[in-house]
C-alpha positions as CSV (number, residue, x, y, z in Angstrom):
1,M,69.5,1.5,-140.8
2,D,70.0,2.1,-144.3
3,C,66.6,2.6,-145.9
4,E,67.7,3.2,-149.2
5,K,67.7,-0.6,-150.0
6,Y,64.0,-1.1,-148.1
7,K,62.8,2.3,-150.1
8,K,63.6,0.7,-153.5
9,V,61.3,-2.6,-152.5
10,F,58.6,0.5,-152.1
11,D,60.1,2.5,-155.7
12,E,59.4,-0.7,-157.4
13,N,55.9,-0.9,-156.2
14,N,55.0,2.6,-157.0
15,G,55.2,3.8,-153.3
16,I,53.0,1.5,-151.8
17,V,54.0,-2.8,-150.8
18,K,52.2,-5.6,-149.2
19,L,54.0,-7.1,-146.9
20,S,54.1,-10.2,-149.0
21,D,56.3,-8.1,-151.4
22,F,58.7,-7.2,-148.7
23,T,59.3,-10.4,-147.7
24,D,59.5,-11.5,-150.8
25,A,62.2,-9.1,-151.4
26,G,64.3,-10.8,-148.5
27,Y,63.4,-8.7,-145.8
28,H,61.7,-9.7,-142.7
29,N,58.9,-8.6,-141.4
30,T,60.2,-6.7,-138.4
31,V,61.8,-4.3,-140.4
32,I,58.4,-2.7,-141.4
33,D,58.3,-2.6,-137.4
34,R,61.3,-0.5,-137.5
35,L,60.3,2.0,-140.6
36,I,57.0,2.6,-139.1
37,R,58.6,3.8,-135.6
38,E,61.2,6.0,-137.5
39,G,58.2,7.5,-139.9
40,K,59.5,6.5,-142.8
41,V,56.4,4.2,-143.5
42,I,52.7,4.6,-142.6
43,K,50.6,1.1,-142.4
44,L,48.0,1.8,-144.8
45,R,45.8,-1.1,-143.5
46,A,46.7,-4.4,-142.8
47,G,49.2,-5.8,-144.6
48,F,49.5,-2.5,-146.9
49,Y,52.2,-0.1,-146.3
50,E,53.1,3.7,-148.1
51,W,56.5,4.9,-148.0
52,Q,56.5,8.6,-147.0
53,S,58.0,11.2,-148.9
54,E,57.2,14.6,-150.6
55,D,55.6,12.6,-154.1
56,V,52.6,12.4,-153.3
57,I,50.6,9.1,-154.6
58,S,47.8,9.6,-156.2
59,D,44.7,8.3,-154.8
60,A,44.5,6.2,-158.3
61,V,47.3,4.4,-157.2
62,I,46.5,3.5,-153.4
63,I,43.1,2.1,-154.6
64,N,44.0,0.2,-157.1
65,K,47.0,-1.5,-154.8
66,L,44.3,-1.9,-151.9
67,Y,41.3,-2.9,-154.4
68,P,42.9,-4.3,-157.6
69,D,39.2,-5.6,-158.6
70,A,37.4,-1.6,-158.0
71,I,36.5,-0.2,-160.8
72,I,35.3,3.4,-160.7
73,C,32.0,4.0,-161.8
74,M,29.3,7.0,-162.6
75,D,29.7,10.1,-160.3
76,S,33.1,9.0,-158.6
77,A,34.3,8.3,-162.7
78,L,32.8,11.7,-163.3
79,Y,34.8,13.4,-161.0
80,F,38.1,11.5,-161.5
81,Y,38.3,12.4,-164.8
82,D,37.8,16.2,-164.2
83,Y,34.0,15.9,-165.8
84,T,32.5,17.4,-162.8
85,E,33.8,19.3,-159.9
86,R,31.5,18.1,-157.4
87,A,33.2,15.6,-155.5
88,P,30.8,12.3,-154.8
89,G,28.5,11.3,-152.0
90,A,30.8,8.6,-150.1
91,F,33.1,5.9,-150.8
92,V,31.7,2.2,-150.1
93,K,33.6,-0.4,-149.6
């Protein structure tokens, strides 16, 4: 399978795509299943997929894609912007 054309869709979306992004690009959703079986893509959660590569996708990009209305505040913001070394206690949905 020629994966470069599929990887291009992921690259255009910072390495993470929603299934609708992938199908809007003209590809069938069964292609995602094949890419998962081949180890090229992992499922983050229902409808969200990450291309596996040596480049590390930051947590901020993942959170932004999964929760576009999310706001980082208080302890999480201090930790994220390196104002503290103490990691926040828990992530609450």
